[in-house]
C-alpha positions as CSV (number, residue, x, y, z in Angstrom):
1,M,-37.2,90.2,-15.5
2,T,-39.2,93.5,-16.2
3,F,-41.7,95.1,-14.2
4,A,-44.6,96.0,-16.3
5,S,-46.1,99.7,-16.6
6,A,-43.9,100.9,-13.4
7,A,-45.7,104.1,-13.4
8,G,-49.0,102.1,-12.3
9,A,-47.2,99.3,-10.5
10,E,-48.4,100.7,-7.0
11,P,-52.3,100.7,-7.4
12,H,-52.7,101.1,-3.4
13,L,-50.8,104.4,-3.3
14,N,-51.7,107.8,-4.8
15,V,-48.7,109.0,-6.2
16,V,-47.8,112.4,-7.5
17,P,-45.2,111.7,-10.3
18,R,-41.7,113.1,-9.6
19,T,-40.3,115.9,-12.1
20,A,-37.1,115.6,-13.4
21,A,-35.8,118.3,-11.2
22,E,-36.9,116.2,-8.3
23,A,-35.2,113.0,-9.9
24,A,-31.9,114.6,-9.9
25,R,-31.9,116.0,-6.4
26,I,-32.9,112.5,-5.2
27,S,-30.3,111.1,-6.9
28,A,-27.6,113.6,-5.4
29,V,-29.1,113.1,-2.0
30,T,-29.2,109.3,-1.9
31,A,-25.5,108.7,-3.5
32,P,-23.4,106.7,-1.1
33,T,-21.3,108.8,1.1
34,T,-17.3,108.9,1.2
35,D,-16.9,111.1,4.1
36,F,-16.8,109.1,7.4
37,T,-15.6,111.9,9.5
38,Q,-19.0,113.5,10.6
39,P,-22.7,112.1,10.2
40,E,-24.5,112.9,7.0
41,Q,-27.2,115.9,7.1
42,F,-30.5,114.4,8.2
43,E,-28.8,110.9,9.4
44,T,-30.3,111.7,12.8
45,H,-33.6,111.1,11.4
46,P,-34.0,107.7,9.9
47,A,-37.6,108.1,9.1
48,G,-37.6,111.7,8.0
49,A,-40.1,113.9,9.7
50,A,-41.9,110.8,10.9
51,T,-38.8,109.9,13.1
52,K,-39.7,109.8,16.9
53,F,-37.3,111.5,19.3
54,D,-36.0,111.0,22.8
55,I,-37.8,107.6,23.2
56,R,-35.8,104.9,24.7
57,T,-38.0,102.9,26.7
58,R,-39.7,99.4,26.0
59,D,-42.2,101.4,24.0
60,A,-39.9,102.8,21.6
61,F,-41.5,101.0,18.6
62,S,-45.4,101.7,19.6
63,F,-45.4,105.6,18.7
64,A,-47.2,107.1,16.1
65,S,-45.5,108.8,13.2
66,A,-44.1,112.2,14.7
67,N,-45.6,114.1,11.7
68,M,-49.0,112.9,11.9
69,P,-51.8,115.3,11.6
70,F,-53.6,115.5,15.1
71,E,-56.8,114.6,13.3
72,R,-55.5,111.1,12.3
73,E,-54.1,110.1,15.7
74,L,-57.4,108.7,16.8
75,D,-57.6,106.2,13.7
76,F,-53.9,105.3,14.9
77,K,-55.3,104.5,18.6
78,V,-58.2,102.9,17.7
79,G,-56.0,100.9,15.1
80,N,-53.7,100.0,18.0
81,G,-56.6,98.5,19.9
82,F,-57.7,96.2,17.3
83,F,-53.7,95.1,17.0
84,K,-53.9,94.2,20.6
85,K,-57.4,93.0,20.5
86,L,-58.0,89.1,22.2
87,W,-59.9,87.3,19.5
88,V,-62.7,84.8,21.2
89,T,-64.4,81.6,20.0
90,A,-67.6,82.0,18.0
91,P,-70.5,81.8,18.8
92,S,-70.0,84.7,21.3
93,S,-72.1,87.6,22.6
94,T,-69.4,90.2,21.3
95,V,-70.0,89.2,17.7
96,S,-67.4,91.9,16.9
97,S,-64.5,90.0,18.6
98,D,-65.4,86.2,17.8
99,G,-64.3,83.8,15.2
100,L,-61.0,82.8,16.4
101,G,-59.3,79.9,14.4
102,P,-60.5,77.0,14.8
103,L,-56.6,76.5,14.2
104,Y,-54.7,79.7,15.1
105,N,-51.0,80.5,16.4
106,A,-51.9,83.5,18.3
107,R,-55.3,85.3,19.8
108,A,-54.0,89.0,19.0
109,C,-51.4,90.7,16.5
110,Q,-49.7,92.0,19.6
111,R,-48.9,88.3,20.9
112,C,-46.4,87.7,18.3
113,H,-45.3,91.2,17.5
114,I,-44.7,91.9,21.4
115,K,-44.3,95.8,21.8
116,D,-44.4,96.0,17.9
117,G,-40.8,94.4,18.2
118,R,-39.0,91.3,17.2
119,G,-40.2,87.7,18.1
120,H,-38.0,85.1,19.2
121,P,-37.5,81.3,19.4
122,P,-39.0,79.4,22.6
123,E,-36.8,79.6,25.4
124,G,-37.1,76.5,27.1
125,A,-40.2,74.1,27.8
126,E,-42.0,76.8,29.8
127,D,-41.8,79.1,26.8
128,E,-44.9,78.5,24.2
129,G,-42.7,80.5,21.4
130,V,-46.0,82.3,20.2
131,S,-43.6,84.8,18.3
132,M,-42.6,82.1,16.1
133,F,-44.0,79.2,13.8
134,L,-43.5,77.0,10.9
135,R,-44.6,77.6,7.1
136,L,-45.2,74.3,5.2
137,S,-45.4,73.7,1.7
138,I,-44.4,70.7,-0.8
139,P,-42.5,70.7,-4.2
140,A,-44.8,72.1,-7.0
141,D,-44.3,69.1,-8.9
142,Q,-45.7,67.1,-6.2
143,S,-48.8,68.9,-5.7
144,D,-52.0,67.8,-7.0
145,L,-53.5,71.5,-7.6
146,T,-53.7,72.7,-10.9
147,E,-50.8,74.8,-12.5
148,E,-53.5,77.5,-12.7
149,T,-54.3,77.4,-8.9
150,L,-50.7,77.2,-8.0
151,A,-50.0,80.5,-9.6
152,Y,-52.3,82.1,-7.2
153,L,-50.1,80.7,-4.1
154,G,-46.9,81.5,-3.0
155,A,-46.0,77.6,-2.8
156,A,-47.7,74.8,-3.1
157,P,-49.7,73.6,0.2
158,E,-48.8,70.6,2.3
159,P,-52.0,68.5,1.4
160,T,-53.1,68.1,4.9
161,Y,-51.9,71.1,7.0
162,G,-51.9,73.7,4.6
163,L,-49.3,76.7,4.4
164,Q,-48.7,77.1,8.2
165,L,-48.6,74.8,11.1
166,Q,-51.1,76.0,13.8
167,D,-50.2,74.8,17.3
168,K,-53.3,76.0,18.7
169,S,-57.3,75.6,18.5
170,I,-60.3,76.3,20.0
171,P,-62.1,73.8,22.3
172,G,-62.9,70.3,20.5
173,I,-60.7,70.7,17.5
174,A,-57.1,69.4,18.0
175,P,-54.0,71.3,17.3
176,E,-52.1,70.4,14.3
177,G,-49.0,69.7,15.9
178,Q,-46.1,71.4,17.8
179,M,-42.9,72.7,16.2
180,Q,-39.4,71.2,17.7
181,I,-36.2,72.5,17.6
182,T,-32.8,70.9,18.4
183,Y,-29.6,73.0,18.1
184,S,-26.1,71.8,17.2
185,D,-22.9,73.9,17.9
186,V,-20.9,75.3,14.8
187,P,-17.5,76.7,15.9
188,V,-16.1,79.8,13.9
189,T,-12.6,80.9,14.6
190,L,-12.0,84.8,14.0
191,G,-9.3,86.3,12.5
192,D,-7.5,87.0,15.8
193,G,-7.7,83.5,17.1
194,S,-10.9,83.6,19.0
195,V,-13.6,81.3,18.5
196,V,-17.6,82.2,18.2
197,T,-19.8,79.4,18.5
198,L,-23.1,79.6,16.5
199,R,-26.0,77.4,17.1
200,A,-27.4,75.7,13.9
201,P,-31.1,74.7,14.3
202,E,-33.0,71.7,13.0
203,Y,-36.9,71.7,13.0
204,D,-39.5,68.6,13.2
205,V,-43.2,68.5,14.0
206,V,-44.1,66.4,16.5
207,D,-47.9,65.5,18.2
208,L,-49.4,65.6,14.7
209,Q,-53.0,65.2,14.9
210,S,-54.4,64.5,11.2
211,G,-51.6,62.0,10.1
212,R,-48.1,62.3,8.9
213,L,-46.8,65.1,6.8
214,H,-46.0,64.8,3.1
215,P,-42.7,63.2,2.8
216,D,-41.4,65.8,0.8
217,V,-42.7,68.7,3.1
218,Q,-40.8,71.9,3.2
219,L,-40.4,73.7,6.6
220,S,-39.9,77.2,7.0
221,P,-39.3,78.9,10.5
222,R,-40.5,82.3,10.9
223,I,-39.9,84.6,13.6
224,A,-42.3,87.6,13.7
225,P,-40.3,90.9,12.6
226,Q,-40.3,94.2,14.1
227,M,-43.2,96.7,12.9
228,I,-41.4,99.9,12.8
229,G,-41.2,102.0,9.5
230,L,-43.4,99.9,7.4
231,G,-45.4,102.7,5.7
232,L,-42.2,104.3,4.4
233,L,-40.9,101.1,2.8
234,E,-44.4,100.8,1.2
235,A,-43.8,104.2,-0.3
236,I,-40.4,103.8,-1.6
237,P,-41.0,104.0,-5.6
238,A,-40.9,100.4,-7.1
239,A,-38.7,102.0,-9.9
240,D,-36.0,103.0,-7.4
241,I,-36.3,99.3,-5.7
242,L,-35.7,97.7,-9.2
243,A,-33.0,99.8,-10.0
244,H,-30.8,98.2,-7.4
245,A,-31.6,94.9,-8.8
246,D,-29.0,92.8,-10.8
247,P,-30.3,89.2,-10.9
248,E,-27.7,88.3,-13.6
249,D,-24.8,90.2,-11.8
250,A,-24.2,92.1,-14.9
251,D,-21.6,94.5,-12.9
252,G,-19.8,91.4,-11.5
253,D,-19.7,92.2,-8.0
254,G,-21.0,89.2,-6.8
255,I,-24.4,90.5,-5.7
256,S,-27.4,89.5,-7.6
257,G,-30.3,91.1,-5.8
258,R,-33.8,90.2,-7.2
259,P,-37.3,91.3,-7.1
260,N,-40.0,89.0,-5.7
261,M,-43.0,89.7,-8.1
262,V,-46.0,88.2,-6.2
263,W,-50.0,87.9,-6.9
264,N,-52.0,90.5,-4.9
265,H,-55.5,89.5,-3.7
266,E,-56.9,92.6,-3.3
267,F,-55.8,94.1,-6.8
268,D,-56.0,90.7,-8.3
269,R,-52.7,91.4,-10.2
270,E,-48.9,90.9,-10.1
271,M,-47.2,93.5,-7.6
272,L,-43.6,94.0,-6.4
273,G,-43.3,92.1,-3.0
274,R,-42.1,94.3,-0.1
275,F,-42.9,92.6,3.3
276,G,-42.6,89.5,4.9
277,L,-39.2,87.4,5.2
278,K,-38.9,86.6,1.6
279,A,-40.8,89.7,0.3
280,G,-43.8,87.5,-0.1
281,S,-46.6,90.1,0.1
282,A,-46.9,93.3,-1.9
283,T,-48.9,95.6,0.7
284,I,-49.3,96.1,4.3
285,R,-53.3,95.7,3.9
286,E,-52.6,92.2,2.3
287,Q,-50.0,91.4,4.8
288,S,-52.4,92.4,7.6
289,A,-55.0,90.3,6.0
290,M,-52.9,87.3,5.5
291,A,-51.9,87.5,9.2
292,F,-55.5,87.6,10.3
293,H,-56.0,84.5,8.2
294,S,-53.2,82.2,8.9
295,D,-52.1,83.4,12.4
296,I,-55.5,84.1,14.2
297,G,-57.7,82.1,11.7
298,L,-59.9,85.3,11.1
299,S,-61.6,86.3,7.6
300,T,-61.2,89.3,5.6
301,S,-62.7,90.6,2.2
302,M,-59.5,89.2,0.7
303,F,-59.5,85.8,2.4
304,P,-63.4,85.5,3.3
305,E,-63.2,81.9,4.8
306,G,-64.7,81.6,8.1
307,Y,-62.7,78.5,8.8
308,G,-59.4,80.0,8.6
309,E,-56.5,77.9,7.2
310,C,-58.2,74.4,7.7
311,T,-57.7,72.3,4.6
312,A,-60.5,70.0,3.0
313,A,-58.8,67.1,4.6
314,Q,-59.5,69.0,8.0
315,T,-63.3,68.3,7.9
316,E,-64.1,69.1,11.7
317,C,-62.2,72.1,11.5
318,R,-64.2,73.4,8.5
319,A,-67.6,72.2,10.3
320,A,-66.8,74.4,13.4
321,P,-68.7,77.5,14.1
322,D,-67.3,80.9,12.6
323,G,-67.9,84.3,13.5
324,N,-69.2,85.5,10.0
325,T,-71.8,87.6,10.7
326,P,-73.8,90.4,8.8
327,E,-72.8,92.8,11.3
328,Q,-69.3,92.6,10.1
329,Q,-69.9,92.4,6.3
330,N,-70.2,88.3,6.7
331,L,-66.8,88.5,7.8
332,E,-64.8,88.6,11.1
333,V,-62.6,91.3,10.3
334,S,-64.8,94.0,8.6
335,D,-63.0,96.3,6.1
336,Q,-63.5,99.0,8.4
337,V,-61.2,97.3,11.0
338,L,-58.7,95.9,8.5
339,D,-58.1,99.3,7.4
340,L,-57.6,100.9,10.9
341,V,-55.0,97.9,11.5
342,T,-53.1,98.8,8.3
343,F,-53.2,102.4,9.2
344,Y,-51.7,101.5,12.8
345,S,-49.2,99.5,11.0
346,R,-48.3,101.7,8.6
347,N,-47.6,104.4,11.1
348,L,-45.3,102.9,13.8
349,A,-42.5,105.5,14.2
350,V,-38.8,104.8,13.8
351,P,-36.6,106.3,16.6
352,A,-34.1,108.5,16.0
353,R,-30.4,107.6,15.6
354,R,-28.3,107.4,18.5
355,N,-24.9,108.7,18.7
356,P,-24.3,109.0,15.0
357,G,-21.4,111.6,15.5
358,D,-19.6,109.1,18.0
359,P,-15.8,108.7,16.6
360,E,-16.3,104.9,17.0
361,V,-19.6,104.9,15.1
362,L,-18.1,106.5,12.4
363,R,-15.4,104.5,12.4
364,G,-17.7,101.3,12.5
365,K,-19.7,102.9,9.6
366,E,-16.8,103.1,7.4
367,L,-16.4,99.7,8.1
368,F,-19.4,98.6,7.1
369,Y,-19.0,100.4,3.9
370,D,-16.0,99.0,3.2
371,A,-17.0,95.5,3.8
372,G,-19.6,95.9,1.3
373,C,-22.2,95.4,3.4
374,T,-24.3,98.5,1.5
375,S,-24.3,96.4,-1.4
376,C,-27.7,94.7,0.0
377,H,-28.1,97.1,3.0
378,T,-28.8,100.2,0.9
379,P,-28.6,103.0,3.4
380,K,-31.2,105.6,2.1
381,F,-34.1,106.5,-0.1
382,V,-36.6,109.3,-0.6
383,T,-40.2,108.1,-0.8
384,D,-42.9,108.9,-3.2
385,R,-44.9,112.1,-3.0
386,L,-48.2,110.7,-2.0
387,N,-51.6,112.8,-2.0
388,D,-53.4,111.1,1.1
389,Q,-50.5,109.9,3.2
390,P,-48.7,112.9,4.5
391,E,-46.8,110.9,7.2
392,Q,-45.1,108.9,4.4
393,S,-44.9,111.3,1.3
394,F,-41.5,112.7,0.1
395,Q,-39.1,111.7,3.1
396,L,-35.6,110.9,3.0
397,I,-35.3,107.8,5.0
398,W,-32.4,105.3,6.0
399,P,-33.7,101.9,6.5
400,Y,-30.3,99.9,5.0
401,T,-32.4,97.8,2.8
402,D,-32.7,97.3,-0.8
403,M,-35.9,95.4,-0.6
404,L,-34.5,92.8,-2.8
405,L,-34.2,88.8,-2.7
406,H,-30.5,87.4,-2.1
407,D,-28.9,84.3,-1.9
408,M,-27.8,83.7,1.4
409,G,-25.9,80.4,1.1
410,P,-26.9,76.9,2.3
411,G,-26.4,77.7,6.1
412,L,-29.3,80.1,6.2
413,A,-31.5,78.0,3.5
414,D,-34.8,76.9,4.5
415,N,-35.2,75.3,0.9
416,R,-38.5,76.3,0.7
417,P,-39.8,78.6,-2.4
418,E,-42.0,81.4,-1.8
419,W,-43.5,82.9,-5.1
420,Q,-40.2,83.7,-7.0
421,A,-37.9,83.3,-4.1
422,N,-35.8,80.2,-3.9
423,G,-35.0,78.2,-1.0
424,Q,-32.0,80.1,-0.4
425,E,-33.0,83.6,-1.0
426,W,-34.2,86.1,1.7
427,R,-35.2,89.6,1.5
428,T,-32.7,92.1,3.1
429,P,-34.1,93.2,6.4
430,P,-34.2,96.8,7.2
431,L,-31.6,97.6,9.7
432,W,-33.4,100.9,11.5
433,G,-33.9,100.4,14.9
434,I,-32.0,97.1,15.3
435,G,-30.0,98.6,18.0
436,M,-33.1,99.1,20.2
437,T,-34.2,95.3,20.2
438,Q,-33.0,94.5,23.5
439,T,-34.7,97.4,24.9
440,V,-37.9,96.8,23.2
441,S,-37.9,93.0,22.9
442,G,-35.7,91.8,25.9
443,H,-33.5,89.9,23.8
444,T,-31.0,90.1,20.9
445,Y,-32.2,87.0,18.5
446,F,-31.6,87.7,14.8
447,L,-32.0,86.3,11.5
448,H,-35.6,84.8,9.9
449,D,-35.6,82.1,13.0
450,G,-33.7,83.9,15.8
451,R,-30.8,81.5,15.8
452,A,-28.2,84.4,16.2
453,R,-28.2,85.5,19.6
454,N,-26.1,88.7,18.9
455,L,-25.5,91.1,15.9
456,L,-21.8,89.2,15.4
457,E,-23.2,85.6,15.2
458,A,-26.0,87.0,12.7
459,I,-23.1,88.5,10.4
460,L,-21.2,85.3,10.9
461,W,-24.3,83.4,9.5
462,H,-24.1,85.3,6.5
463,G,-23.1,83.4,3.2
464,G,-23.8,83.1,-0.6
465,E,-24.0,86.7,-2.3
466,A,-23.0,88.0,1.7
467,E,-19.8,85.5,2.0
468,A,-17.0,88.1,0.9
469,A,-18.8,90.7,3.4
470,R,-18.8,88.2,6.1
471,E,-15.2,87.0,5.8
472,T,-14.0,90.7,5.6
473,V,-15.8,90.7,9.1
474,R,-14.7,87.6,10.5
475,L,-11.0,88.7,9.6
476,M,-11.4,92.3,11.4
477,T,-9.4,93.2,14.5
478,A,-11.4,93.0,17.8
479,A,-11.4,96.8,17.6
480,D,-12.8,96.9,14.0
481,R,-15.4,94.4,14.9
482,G,-16.4,96.2,18.3
483,A,-16.8,99.8,16.3
484,L,-18.8,97.5,13.4
485,I,-21.1,96.6,16.0
486,K,-21.3,100.1,17.7
487,F,-22.3,101.5,14.6
488,L,-25.0,98.7,14.0
489,E,-26.1,99.3,17.8
490,S,-26.9,102.9,16.7
491,L,-29.3,102.5,13.9
């Protein structure tokens, strides 16, 4: 696969082209290390100059880029206010805050991305599980939509319920249904004879309000991911990401990373997908607009429908009052508000590394490399020079992701496509900040649906292209496994 006109592939970024000398320096500094006796230079700064130091509280993911100019801090704080804002039903006297739904999953961005951290599956009947939802679709060949229409969608919508199950609604409109999860035990024997019991989830939808789901419906559970470092991931040159792609496994290492090329609704063109669990969105701004649309039921200039994700089959939902008012560009979320939320999301700082020079951490880092984990979890990149984004411009960063799609095997498959991602492929998630999950989010649930209850379980669920690395970890001694986990917890 080729990526046409790579030089102009990121129209939302004001990029200063690299010189040949810079490219050579970057190649040297991002080369994989072979010395595990001490931390690498600048490894303490996973987000470069944007790294936030000395923060180990529950608010660790909620600070601005450390290199943010003072005059830009107000925009960050106002954006934070809109990120936390609770939206209300229209019509309301607060026209800048109404338009919720009619169908929705949460009333505010912060309700899913609690403390800007990772979501979790429901923990019992009393937990509403607001930080988790189900994506819906059907096979493209089962859809009544034209091929041209489907080309602008990431998947074929379920005919009645659309692309996402909304489990909440405004008064007078029934929620679409409720997600139901059941778990079964999967024992895994480690190399030392001890047994780890994984939990395998199965998903269903109950209390459906508009009839049955399509018989071939595809359900994909999604946990809200952490928000840190997004602007830096957006600033990685597309060419550098594509340089790691090997869709035909030409080098024979069993790793076949693929880019997800997606349609961007802001620029009306194909772009490199970066955000979302399957890299289904190209920019932070579009990802934010999609979340307003699908999660909260709010209109933006990219998705201007005041009824949110209500389908043509949901006539009462489409007829409900909306908050599209002249004061807000005949939208519920004006471009000014969307830009402020985008700025906030772009500039949530990555916390500094903890104890990178600890001998056990260094040993775990060596094991991480030896197991082949860096084949997908690429340690470092240098971001583009950007004329108008000083926080993200030309930073050496350590996200531990290649931003590509990988086949993770049938165990983790949702069997649902998204753009060019198939039902077994997921984008490599960044690992920075993963060791702060317990502190920030109060849990250690990992993977796209939170099935893993700790880092070892997350590793043991790896399959497909990651099967060899998983087996290396499974067969490690207890001491080596402990060192590997301690390295991950230092990130």
